[in-house]
C-alpha atoms as a printed R data frame, in Angstrom:
    type eleno elety resid chain resno       x       y       z
1   ATOM     1    CA   MET     A     1  -2.739 -16.272 -23.436
2   ATOM     2    CA   HIS     A     2  -4.357 -12.907 -24.429
3   ATOM     3    CA   ALA     A     3  -3.416  -9.919 -26.782
4   ATOM     4    CA   ASN     A     4  -1.866  -7.967 -23.905
5   ATOM     5    CA   ALA     A     5   0.270 -10.839 -22.528
6   ATOM     6    CA   ALA     A     6   3.821 -10.151 -22.373
7   ATOM     7    CA   GLY     A     7   7.084 -11.814 -20.872
8   ATOM     8    CA   ALA     A     8  10.647 -12.090 -20.817
9   ATOM     9    CA   SER     A     9  13.023 -14.779 -20.175
10  ATOM    10    CA   ILE     A    10  16.651 -15.308 -19.600
11  ATOM    11    CA   LEU     A    11  19.007 -18.153 -20.069
12  ATOM    12    CA   ASP     A    12  20.417 -19.886 -17.077
13  ATOM    13    CA   SER     A    13  23.721 -19.337 -18.506
14  ATOM    14    CA   ASN     A    14  23.217 -15.488 -18.508
15  ATOM    15    CA   LEU     A    15  21.677 -15.334 -14.874
16  ATOM    16    CA   ARG     A    16  24.733 -14.767 -12.982
17  ATOM    17    CA   ALA     A    17  25.895 -11.954 -15.238
18  ATOM    18    CA   PHE     A    18  22.383 -10.491 -14.773
19  ATOM    19    CA   HIS     A    19  22.473 -10.796 -11.086
20  ATOM    20    CA   GLU     A    20  25.742  -9.017 -10.981
21  ATOM    21    CA   TYR     A    21  24.573  -6.040 -13.522
22  ATOM    22    CA   ALA     A    22  21.392  -5.861 -11.055
23  ATOM    23    CA   ASN     A    23  23.405  -5.575  -7.953
24  ATOM    24    CA   GLU     A    24  25.829  -3.051  -9.322
25  ATOM    25    CA   ALA     A    25  23.023  -0.930 -11.003
26  ATOM    26    CA   LEU     A    26  20.764  -0.782  -8.005
27  ATOM    27    CA   LYS     A    27  23.441  -0.564  -5.072
28  ATOM    28    CA   ASP     A    28  22.667   3.029  -4.414
29  ATOM    29    CA   ILE     A    29  18.890   2.779  -4.054
30  ATOM    30    CA   ASP     A    30  17.322   2.665  -0.585
31  ATOM    31    CA   PHE     A    31  14.339   0.460  -1.224
32  ATOM    32    CA   ASN     A    32  13.007   1.224   2.257
33  ATOM    33    CA   GLU     A    33  12.967   4.995   1.728
34  ATOM    34    CA   GLY     A    34   9.341   6.304   2.130
35  ATOM    35    CA   MET     A    35   8.473   3.103   3.998
36  ATOM    36    CA   TYR     A    36   7.069   3.178   7.499
37  ATOM    37    CA   ASP     A    37   6.307   0.506  10.080
38  ATOM    38    CA   VAL     A    38   2.894   2.195  10.917
39  ATOM    39    CA   ASN     A    39   1.035   1.224  13.926
40  ATOM    40    CA   PHE     A    40  -2.600   2.315  12.772
41  ATOM    41    CA   ILE     A    41  -4.309   2.966   9.612
42  ATOM    42    CA   ARG     A    42  -7.426   5.049   9.789
43  ATOM    43    CA   GLU     A    43  -9.311   6.629   7.093
44  ATOM    44    CA   PRO     A    44  -9.846  10.409   7.471
45  ATOM    45    CA   ASN     A    45 -13.399  10.289   8.473
46  ATOM    46    CA   ALA     A    46 -13.073   7.171  10.907
47  ATOM    47    CA   SER     A    47 -15.068   7.854  13.933
48  ATOM    48    CA   ASP     A    48 -12.153   6.741  16.437
49  ATOM    49    CA   LEU     A    49  -9.265   8.743  14.730
50  ATOM    50    CA   GLU     A    50  -9.795  11.722  17.287
51  ATOM    51    CA   ASP     A    51  -9.974   9.352  20.250
52  ATOM    52    CA   LEU     A    52  -7.030   7.219  18.924
53  ATOM    53    CA   ILE     A    53  -4.995  10.376  19.026
54  ATOM    54    CA   TYR     A    54  -5.817  11.423  22.283
55  ATOM    55    CA   ASP     A    55  -5.118   7.938  23.834
56  ATOM    56    CA   LEU     A    56  -1.740   7.734  22.144
57  ATOM    57    CA   ALA     A    57  -0.803  11.202  22.948
58  ATOM    58    CA   SER     A    58  -1.606  11.139  26.655
59  ATOM    59    CA   ASN     A    59   0.774   8.248  27.121
60  ATOM    60    CA   THR     A    60   3.959   9.834  26.250
61  ATOM    61    CA   ASN     A    61   5.686   8.291  29.277
62  ATOM    62    CA   ILE     A    62   5.560   4.697  27.269
63  ATOM    63    CA   TRP     A    63   7.650   5.792  24.204
64  ATOM    64    CA   GLY     A    64  11.405   5.529  24.343
65  ATOM    65    CA   GLN     A    65  14.321   3.569  23.336
66  ATOM    66    CA   GLY     A    66  13.338   0.426  21.628
67  ATOM    67    CA   ASN     A    67   9.644   1.750  21.740
68  ATOM    68    CA   PRO     A    68   9.307   4.569  19.183
69  ATOM    69    CA   GLU     A    69   6.106   6.797  18.952
70  ATOM    70    CA   ALA     A    70   3.272   5.338  17.475
71  ATOM    71    CA   LEU     A    71   2.494   6.175  13.776
72  ATOM    72    CA   ILE     A    72  -0.893   6.578  12.199
73  ATOM    73    CA   PHE     A    73  -1.278   6.323   8.348
74  ATOM    74    CA   VAL     A    74  -4.323   8.397   6.926
75  ATOM    75    CA   PRO     A    75  -4.916   7.801   3.361
76  ATOM    76    CA   ASN     A    76  -7.026   9.693   0.794
77  ATOM    77    CA   ILE     A    77  -7.636  13.028   2.351
78  ATOM    78    CA   TYR     A    78  -9.079  15.427  -0.298
79  ATOM    79    CA   LEU     A    79  -8.143  18.863   0.199
80  ATOM    80    CA   ASP     A    80  -9.041  21.918  -1.713
81  ATOM    81    CA   SER     A    81  -7.532  25.505  -1.748
82  ATOM    82    CA   THR     A    82 -10.078  26.639   1.076
83  ATOM    83    CA   ASP     A    83  -9.096  23.528   3.353
84  ATOM    84    CA   TYR     A    84  -5.485  24.380   4.637
85  ATOM    85    CA   LYS     A    85  -3.621  27.400   5.803
86  ATOM    86    CA   VAL     A    86  -0.081  28.398   5.411
87  ATOM    87    CA   ILE     A    87   0.998  29.573   8.862
88  ATOM    88    CA   GLY     A    88   4.162  30.419  11.015
89  ATOM    89    CA   THR     A    89   6.522  33.397  11.000
90  ATOM    90    CA   ASN     A    90   8.260  31.965   7.985
91  ATOM    91    CA   LYS     A    91   4.976  30.918   6.190
92  ATOM    92    CA   ASP     A    92   6.440  27.446   5.705
93  ATOM    93    CA   THR     A    93   3.884  25.367   7.800
94  ATOM    94    CA   VAL     A    94   0.733  23.943   6.620
95  ATOM    95    CA   ARG     A    95  -2.254  23.251   8.773
96  ATOM    96    CA   PHE     A    96  -5.644  21.634   7.753
97  ATOM    97    CA   GLU     A    97  -8.431  20.015   9.774
98  ATOM    98    CA   LYS     A    98 -10.629  17.018   8.931
99  ATOM    99    CA   ASN     A    99 -12.944  15.434  11.093
100 ATOM   100    CA   GLY     A   100 -12.149  17.053  14.250
101 ATOM   101    CA   VAL     A   101  -8.249  16.384  13.759
102 ATOM   102    CA   ILE     A   102  -5.693  19.052  12.989
103 ATOM   103    CA   PHE     A   103  -2.913  17.831  10.516
104 ATOM   104    CA   ILE     A   104   0.036  19.979  10.760
105 ATOM   105    CA   LYS     A   105   3.399  19.883   8.780
106 ATOM   106    CA   PHE     A   106   6.380  22.235   9.806
107 ATOM   107    CA   HIS     A   107   9.166  23.160   7.342
108 ATOM   108    CA   ALA     A   108   6.857  22.087   4.561
109 ATOM   109    CA   SER     A   109   7.754  24.328   1.457
110 ATOM   110    CA   ASP     A   110   7.704  21.221  -0.862
111 ATOM   111    CA   LEU     A   111   4.006  20.500   0.259
112 ATOM   112    CA   ILE     A   112   2.868  24.344   0.035
113 ATOM   113    CA   GLU     A   113   4.140  24.419  -3.715
114 ATOM   114    CA   GLN     A   114   2.267  21.081  -4.482
115 ATOM   115    CA   LEU     A   115  -0.872  22.410  -2.586
116 ATOM   116    CA   GLN     A   116  -0.684  25.988  -4.217
117 ATOM   117    CA   LYS     A   117  -0.420  24.290  -7.763
118 ATOM   118    CA   CYS     A   118  -3.843  22.538  -7.593
119 ATOM   119    CA   ASN     A   119  -7.304  23.541  -6.818
120 ATOM   120    CA   GLU     A   120  -8.099  20.130  -5.145
121 ATOM   121    CA   ILE     A   121  -5.483  17.346  -4.162
122 ATOM   122    CA   LYS     A   122  -5.595  13.947  -2.687
123 ATOM   123    CA   ILE     A   123  -2.856  13.238  -0.006
124 ATOM   124    CA   SER     A   124  -1.942  10.286   1.998
125 ATOM   125    CA   ILE     A   125  -0.109  10.926   5.255
126 ATOM   126    CA   VAL     A   126   2.001   9.291   8.123
127 ATOM   127    CA   GLY     A   127   1.824  11.263  11.258
128 ATOM   128    CA   LYS     A   128   2.568  11.116  15.022
129 ATOM   129    CA   PRO     A   129  -0.449  11.820  17.503
130 ATOM   130    CA   ASN     A   130  -0.314  15.083  19.562
131 ATOM   131    CA   ILE     A   131  -2.562  16.901  21.785
132 ATOM   132    CA   ASN     A   132  -2.326  20.548  21.064
133 ATOM   133    CA   GLU     A   133  -3.216  22.965  24.003
134 ATOM   134    CA   TRP     A   134  -4.371  26.482  23.311
135 ATOM   135    CA   MET     A   135  -5.918  28.938  26.146
136 ATOM   136    CA   GLY     A   136  -7.338  25.860  27.892
137 ATOM   137    CA   ASN     A   137  -8.634  24.217  24.978
138 ATOM   138    CA   GLN     A   138  -7.272  20.573  23.751
139 ATOM   139    CA   SER     A   139  -7.424  19.539  20.171
140 ATOM   140    CA   ALA     A   140  -6.152  16.306  18.647
141 ATOM   141    CA   GLN     A   141  -3.469  16.650  16.128
142 ATOM   142    CA   LEU     A   142  -1.006  14.774  13.950
143 ATOM   143    CA   PHE     A   143   2.410  15.840  13.325
144 ATOM   144    CA   ILE     A   144   2.882  14.999   9.506
145 ATOM   145    CA   GLU     A   145   6.046  12.983   9.250
146 ATOM   146    CA   ASP     A   146   5.718  12.241   5.606
147 ATOM   147    CA   TYR     A   147   3.130  12.270   2.725
148 ATOM   148    CA   GLU     A   148   2.272  11.418  -0.639
149 ATOM   149    CA   VAL     A   149   0.357  13.297  -2.937
150 ATOM   150    CA   VAL     A   150  -2.084  11.003  -4.939
151 ATOM   151    CA   ASP     A   151  -2.897  11.440  -8.527
152 ATOM   152    CA   ASP     A   152  -6.445  10.261  -9.205
153 ATOM   153    CA   LEU     A   153  -5.672  10.314 -13.046
154 ATOM   154    CA   LEU     A   154  -3.781   6.907 -12.318
155 ATOM   155    CA   GLU     A   155  -6.500   5.142 -10.363
156 ATOM   156    CA   PHE     A   156  -8.914   2.884 -11.943
């Protein structure tokens, strides 16, 4: 045992009441919210991220019922105020580029608000691969499905 050790116990005779209480108190919580079954995990500077996006996005005919589009998780993307742009007619789309890949989030007013509050931010995203074509040029992009702003202050 050490000075910071802690614990709890519950009498066997109280276990059923505890289960009933916990089931009632937690019945409206969706424990799968924000959870994704991702197909690939790549760091933002991974040498194969761009190629992976091109490969997945160029095979759209394989996605369908029972075989959803692939999801890619990209953790720990560092952004500062010069890295992203707010675009679109309604100024509600965020776009940034890292390592040759464009990351884009539509209807992103919450993300825009978070980005504008900080000079620097670390974000992890889950996205769907896409190929953007503009004036004959192609670029790999990820449509951001969901994101999490990571607070470095809580890391060790």
